[in-house]
TIRO-2110 file (N, C-alpha, C; in Angstrom, 1 decimal):
// TIRO-2110
-1.4, -1.3, -16.9, N, 1, A
-0.6, -2.3, -16.2, CA, 1, A
-0.4, -3.5, -17.0, C, 1, A
0.8, -4.1, -17.1, N, 2, A
1.0, -5.3, -17.7, CA, 2, A
1.3, -6.4, -16.6, C, 2, A
1.4, -7.6, -17.0, N, 3, A
1.5, -8.7, -16.1, CA, 3, A
0.2, -9.0, -15.4, C, 3, A
0.1, -10.0, -14.6, N, 4, A
-1.2, -10.4, -14.0, CA, 4, A
-1.3, -9.6, -12.7, C, 4, A
-2.3, -8.8, -12.6, N, 5, A
-2.5, -8.1, -11.3, CA, 5, A
-3.1, -9.0, -10.2, C, 5, A
-2.7, -8.8, -9.0, N, 6, A
-3.2, -9.5, -7.9, CA, 6, A
-4.2, -8.6, -7.1, C, 6, A
-5.2, -9.2, -6.5, N, 7, A
-6.2, -8.4, -5.8, CA, 7, A
-6.6, -9.1, -4.5, C, 7, A
-6.8, -8.3, -3.4, N, 8, A
-7.3, -8.8, -2.2, CA, 8, A
-8.2, -7.8, -1.6, C, 8, A
-9.3, -8.2, -1.0, N, 9, A
-10.3, -7.4, -0.3, CA, 9, A
-10.3, -7.8, 1.1, C, 9, A
-10.3, -6.8, 2.0, N, 10, A
-10.3, -7.1, 3.5, CA, 10, A
-11.1, -6.1, 4.2, C, 10, A
-11.7, -6.5, 5.3, N, 11, A
-12.4, -5.6, 6.2, CA, 11, A
-11.4, -4.7, 6.9, C, 11, A
-11.8, -3.4, 7.1, N, 12, A
-10.9, -2.5, 7.8, CA, 12, A
-11.1, -2.9, 9.3, C, 12, A
-10.2, -3.7, 9.8, N, 13, A
-10.2, -4.2, 11.1, CA, 13, A
-8.7, -4.5, 11.5, C, 13, A
-8.3, -3.9, 12.6, N, 14, A
-6.9, -4.0, 13.0, CA, 14, A
-6.5, -5.5, 13.1, C, 14, A
-7.4, -6.4, 13.4, N, 15, A
-7.1, -7.8, 13.5, CA, 15, A
-6.6, -8.4, 12.1, C, 15, A
-7.0, -7.7, 11.0, N, 16, A
-6.7, -8.2, 9.7, CA, 16, A
-5.5, -7.4, 9.1, C, 16, A
-4.9, -6.5, 9.9, N, 17, A
-3.8, -5.6, 9.4, CA, 17, A
-2.6, -6.5, 8.9, C, 17, A
-2.3, -7.5, 9.7, N, 18, A
-1.1, -8.3, 9.3, CA, 18, A
-1.3, -9.0, 8.0, C, 18, A
-2.6, -9.4, 7.7, N, 19, A
-2.9, -10.1, 6.4, CA, 19, A
-2.7, -9.1, 5.2, C, 19, A
-3.0, -7.8, 5.4, N, 20, A
-2.8, -6.8, 4.4, CA, 20, A
-1.4, -6.6, 4.2, C, 20, A
-0.6, -6.4, 5.2, N, 21, A
0.8, -6.2, 5.1, CA, 21, A
1.5, -7.4, 4.4, C, 21, A
1.2, -8.6, 4.8, N, 22, A
1.8, -9.8, 4.2, CA, 22, A
1.5, -9.8, 2.7, C, 22, A
0.2, -9.5, 2.3, N, 23, A
-0.1, -9.6, 0.9, CA, 23, A
0.7, -8.6, 0.1, C, 23, A
0.9, -7.4, 0.6, N, 24, A
1.7, -6.4, -0.1, CA, 24, A
3.2, -6.8, -0.2, C, 24, A
3.7, -7.4, 0.9, N, 25, A
5.1, -7.9, 0.8, CA, 25, A
5.2, -9.0, -0.2, C, 25, A
4.3, -9.9, -0.2, N, 26, A
4.2, -11.0, -1.1, CA, 26, A
4.2, -10.5, -2.6, C, 26, A
3.4, -9.5, -2.8, N, 27, A
3.3, -8.9, -4.2, CA, 27, A
4.6, -8.3, -4.6, C, 27, A
5.3, -7.7, -3.7, N, 28, A
6.6, -7.1, -4.0, CA, 28, A
7.7, -8.2, -4.3, C, 28, A
7.7, -9.2, -3.5, N, 29, A
8.6, -10.3, -3.7, CA, 29, A
8.3, -11.0, -5.1, C, 29, A
7.1, -11.3, -5.4, N, 30, A
6.7, -11.9, -6.7, CA, 30, A
7.1, -11.0, -7.8, C, 30, A
7.0, -9.7, -7.7, N, 31, A
7.4, -8.8, -8.8, CA, 31, A
8.9, -8.7, -9.0, C, 31, A
9.7, -9.2, -8.0, N, 32, A
11.1, -9.2, -8.2, CA, 32, A
11.9, -8.3, -7.2, C, 32, A
11.2, -7.7, -6.3, N, 33, A
11.9, -6.8, -5.4, CA, 33, A
12.5, -7.7, -4.3, C, 33, A
13.7, -7.3, -3.9, N, 34, A
14.4, -8.0, -2.9, CA, 34, A
15.2, -7.1, -2.0, C, 34, A
15.7, -7.6, -1.0, N, 35, A
16.6, -6.8, -0.1, CA, 35, A
16.0, -5.5, 0.3, C, 35, A
16.8, -4.4, 0.1, N, 36, A
16.4, -3.1, 0.6, CA, 36, A
15.2, -2.6, -0.1, C, 36, A
15.0, -2.9, -1.4, N, 37, A
13.9, -2.3, -2.1, CA, 37, A
12.6, -2.9, -1.6, C, 37, A
12.6, -4.2, -1.3, N, 38, A
11.4, -4.9, -0.7, CA, 38, A
11.2, -4.3, 0.7, C, 38, A
12.2, -4.0, 1.5, N, 39, A
12.1, -3.4, 2.8, CA, 39, A
11.5, -2.0, 2.7, C, 39, A
12.0, -1.3, 1.7, N, 40, A
11.4, 0.1, 1.5, CA, 40, A
9.9, 0.1, 1.3, C, 40, A
9.5, -0.9, 0.4, N, 41, A
8.1, -1.0, 0.1, CA, 41, A
7.3, -1.4, 1.4, C, 41, A
7.9, -2.3, 2.2, N, 42, A
7.2, -2.7, 3.4, CA, 42, A
7.1, -1.6, 4.4, C, 42, A
8.1, -0.7, 4.5, N, 43, A
8.0, 0.4, 5.4, CA, 43, A
6.9, 1.4, 5.0, C, 43, A
6.9, 1.7, 3.7, N, 44, A
5.8, 2.6, 3.1, CA, 44, A
4.4, 2.0, 3.3, C, 44, A
4.3, 0.7, 3.0, N, 45, A
3.0, 0.1, 3.1, CA, 45, A
2.5, 0.0, 4.5, C, 45, A
3.5, -0.2, 5.4, N, 46, A
3.1, -0.2, 6.9, CA, 46, A
2.6, 1.2, 7.3, C, 46, A
3.2, 2.2, 6.8, N, 47, A
2.8, 3.6, 7.2, CA, 47, A
1.4, 3.9, 6.6, C, 47, A
1.1, 3.5, 5.4, N, 48, A
-0.2, 3.8, 4.7, CA, 48, A
-1.3, 2.9, 5.4, C, 48, A
-1.0, 1.6, 5.6, N, 49, A
-2.0, 0.8, 6.2, CA, 49, A
-2.3, 1.2, 7.7, C, 49, A
-1.3, 1.6, 8.4, N, 50, A
-1.5, 2.1, 9.8, CA, 50, A
-2.4, 3.3, 9.8, C, 50, A
-2.1, 4.2, 8.8, N, 51, A
-3.0, 5.4, 8.7, CA, 51, A
-4.4, 5.0, 8.4, C, 51, A
-4.6, 4.1, 7.4, N, 52, A
-5.9, 3.7, 7.1, CA, 52, A
-6.7, 3.0, 8.2, C, 52, A
-6.0, 2.1, 8.9, N, 53, A
-6.7, 1.4, 10.0, CA, 53, A
-7.0, 2.3, 11.2, C, 53, A
-6.2, 3.3, 11.4, N, 54, A
-6.4, 4.2, 12.5, CA, 54, A
-7.5, 5.3, 12.1, C, 54, A
-7.6, 5.6, 10.8, N, 55, A
-8.5, 6.7, 10.4, CA, 55, A
-9.9, 6.2, 9.9, C, 55, A
-10.0, 5.0, 9.6, N, 56, A
-11.3, 4.5, 9.1, CA, 56, A
-12.1, 3.9, 10.2, C, 56, A
-13.4, 4.0, 10.1, N, 57, A
-14.3, 3.4, 11.1, CA, 57, A
-15.1, 2.3, 10.3, C, 57, A
-14.6, 1.2, 10.1, N, 58, A
-15.2, 0.1, 9.4, CA, 58, A
-15.1, 0.3, 7.9, C, 58, A
-15.7, -0.7, 7.2, N, 59, A
-15.7, -0.7, 5.7, CA, 59, A
-14.7, -1.8, 5.2, C, 59, A
-14.3, -1.6, 4.0, N, 60, A
-13.4, -2.6, 3.3, CA, 60, A
-12.3, -1.9, 2.6, C, 60, A
-11.1, -2.5, 2.6, N, 61, A
-10.0, -2.0, 1.8, CA, 61, A
-9.8, -3.0, 0.7, C, 61, A
-9.4, -2.5, -0.5, N, 62, A
-9.1, -3.4, -1.6, CA, 62, A
-7.7, -3.1, -2.0, C, 62, A
-6.8, -4.1, -2.1, N, 63, A
-5.4, -3.9, -2.5, CA, 63, A
-5.2, -4.6, -3.8, C, 63, A
-4.7, -3.9, -4.8, N, 64, A
-4.4, -4.4, -6.1, CA, 64, A
-2.9, -4.2, -6.4, C, 64, A
-2.3, -5.1, -7.1, N, 65, A
-0.9, -4.9, -7.6, CA, 65, A
-0.8, -5.3, -9.0, C, 65, A
0.2, -4.7, -9.6, N, 66, A
0.5, -5.0, -11.0, CA, 66, A
1.8, -4.2, -11.4, C, 66, A
2.3, -4.5, -12.6, N, 67, A
3.4, -3.8, -13.1, CA, 67, A
3.0, -2.7, -14.1, C, 67, A
3.7, -1.6, -14.0, N, 68, A
3.4, -0.5, -14.9, CA, 68, A
4.8, 0.2, -15.2, C, 68, A
5.2, 0.2, -16.5, N, 69, A
6.4, 0.8, -16.9, CA, 69, A
7.6, 0.6, -16.0, C, 69, A
7.9, -0.7, -15.8, N, 70, A
9.1, -1.0, -15.0, CA, 70, A
8.9, -0.8, -13.5, C, 70, A
7.7, -0.5, -13.1, N, 71, A
7.5, -0.3, -11.6, CA, 71, A
6.4, -1.2, -11.1, C, 71, A
6.5, -1.6, -9.9, N, 72, A
5.4, -2.3, -9.2, CA, 72, A
4.5, -1.2, -8.7, C, 72, A
3.2, -1.4, -8.9, N, 73, A
2.2, -0.5, -8.5, CA, 73, A
1.2, -1.2, -7.5, C, 73, A
1.2, -0.7, -6.3, N, 74, A
0.2, -1.2, -5.3, CA, 74, A
-0.8, -0.1, -5.1, C, 74, A
-2.1, -0.4, -5.3, N, 75, A
-3.2, 0.5, -5.2, CA, 75, A
-4.0, 0.0, -4.0, C, 75, A
-4.3, 0.9, -3.1, N, 76, A
-5.1, 0.6, -1.9, CA, 76, A
-6.3, 1.5, -1.9, C, 76, A
-7.5, 0.9, -2.1, N, 77, A
-8.7, 1.7, -2.1, CA, 77, A
-9.3, 1.5, -0.7, C, 77, A
-9.9, 2.5, -0.1, N, 78, A
-10.4, 2.4, 1.2, CA, 78, A
-11.6, 3.4, 1.4, C, 78, A
-12.4, 3.2, 2.5, N, 79, A
-13.5, 4.2, 2.7, CA, 79, A
-12.9, 5.6, 2.8, C, 79, A
-13.7, 6.6, 2.4, N, 80, A
-13.3, 8.0, 2.5, CA, 80, A
-12.8, 8.4, 3.9, C, 80, A
-11.7, 9.1, 4.0, N, 81, A
-11.2, 9.5, 5.3, CA, 81, A
-11.6, 11.0, 5.5, C, 81, A
-12.0, 11.3, 6.7, N, 82, A
-12.3, 12.7, 7.0, CA, 82, A
-10.9, 13.4, 7.3, C, 82, A
-10.0, 12.7, 7.9, N, 83, A
-8.7, 13.2, 8.1, CA, 83, A
-7.7, 12.1, 8.3, C, 83, A
-6.5, 12.3, 8.0, N, 84, A
-5.4, 11.3, 8.2, CA, 84, A
-4.9, 11.4, 9.6, C, 84, A
-4.7, 10.3, 10.3, N, 85, A
-4.3, 10.4, 11.7, CA, 85, A
-2.8, 10.3, 11.8, C, 85, A
-2.1, 9.8, 10.8, N, 86, A
-0.7, 9.6, 10.9, CA, 86, A
0.1, 10.9, 10.4, C, 86, A
0.8, 11.5, 11.2, N, 87, A
1.6, 12.7, 10.8, CA, 87, A
2.8, 12.3, 10.1, C, 87, A
3.3, 13.0, 9.1, N, 88, A
4.5, 12.7, 8.4, CA, 88, A
4.4, 11.6, 7.4, C, 88, A
3.2, 11.2, 7.0, N, 89, A
3.0, 10.2, 6.1, CA, 89, A
3.6, 10.5, 4.7, C, 89, A
3.4, 11.7, 4.2, N, 90, A
3.9, 12.1, 2.9, CA, 90, A
5.4, 11.9, 2.9, C, 90, A
6.1, 12.4, 3.9, N, 91, A
7.6, 12.3, 4.0, CA, 91, A
8.1, 10.9, 4.0, C, 91, A
7.3, 10.0, 4.7, N, 92, A
7.7, 8.6, 4.7, CA, 92, A
7.6, 8.0, 3.3, C, 92, A
6.5, 8.3, 2.6, N, 93, A
6.4, 7.8, 1.3, CA, 93, A
7.4, 8.3, 0.3, C, 93, A
7.7, 9.6, 0.4, N, 94, A
8.8, 10.2, -0.4, CA, 94, A
10.1, 9.6, -0.2, C, 94, A
10.4, 9.2, 1.0, N, 95, A
11.7, 8.6, 1.4, CA, 95, A
11.9, 7.2, 0.9, C, 95, A
10.8, 6.4, 0.9, N, 96, A
10.9, 5.0, 0.7, CA, 96, A
10.4, 4.5, -0.7, C, 96, A
9.7, 5.4, -1.4, N, 97, A
9.1, 5.0, -2.7, CA, 97, A
9.6, 5.8, -3.8, C, 97, A
9.4, 5.3, -5.0, N, 98, A
9.8, 6.0, -6.3, CA, 98, A
8.7, 6.8, -6.8, C, 98, A
7.5, 6.8, -6.2, N, 99, A
6.4, 7.6, -6.5, CA, 99, A
5.2, 7.1, -5.7, C, 99, A
4.2, 8.1, -5.5, N, 100, A
3.0, 7.7, -4.7, CA, 100, A
1.9, 8.8, -5.0, C, 100, A
0.7, 8.4, -4.6, N, 101, A
-0.4, 9.3, -4.8, CA, 101, A
-1.3, 9.0, -3.6, C, 101, A
-1.7, 10.0, -2.9, N, 102, A
-2.7, 9.9, -1.8, CA, 102, A
-3.9, 10.7, -2.0, C, 102, A
-5.1, 10.1, -1.9, N, 103, A
-6.3, 10.9, -2.0, CA, 103, A
-7.1, 10.5, -0.8, C, 103, A
-8.3, 11.0, -0.6, N, 104, A
-9.2, 10.7, 0.5, CA, 104, A
-9.7, 9.3, 0.5, C, 104, A
-9.6, 8.6, -0.6, N, 105, A
-10.1, 7.2, -0.6, CA, 105, A
-9.2, 6.2, -1.3, C, 105, A
-7.9, 6.6, -1.6, N, 106, A
-7.0, 5.8, -2.3, CA, 106, A
-5.6, 6.1, -2.0, C, 106, A
-4.7, 5.1, -2.0, N, 107, A
-3.3, 5.3, -1.9, CA, 107, A
-2.6, 4.5, -3.0, C, 107, A
-1.7, 5.1, -3.7, N, 108, A
-1.0, 4.3, -4.7, CA, 108, A
0.5, 4.4, -4.4, C, 108, A
1.2, 3.2, -4.3, N, 109, A
2.6, 3.1, -4.0, CA, 109, A
3.3, 2.6, -5.2, C, 109, A
4.4, 3.3, -5.7, N, 110, A
5.2, 2.9, -6.8, CA, 110, A
6.6, 2.6, -6.4, C, 110, A
7.1, 1.5, -6.9, N, 111, A
8.5, 1.1, -6.5, CA, 111, A
9.1, 0.5, -7.8, C, 111, A
10.3, 1.0, -8.2, N, 112, A
11.0, 0.5, -9.3, CA, 112, A
11.4, -1.0, -9.1, C, 112, A
11.2, -1.7, -10.2, N, 113, A
11.5, -3.2, -10.2, CA, 113, A
12.9, -3.4, -10.6, C, 113, A
END
């Protein structure tokens, strides 16, 4: 990644979900996303964060952002999930992002800048 990455660590607590969402939107805006592209990132981030907050029982999430080959990269590390509770998550990410990766303990969101 080039440019200065930003990082935030938060407890997995529904009361802090808004802070995580705001941080991701802020990273998108700072990277130069606007209008529909920023909205698309927000929808995808909302879906991923909702899944994480519903599926984890405590722990910490770490959100990192940076630029990579003309794309904004948001990486969300979280405690390992036994199962994802949000159905259709992959379809949401495919519709609103330019790339993504989901594992049991990490989500990566890619959006063209």
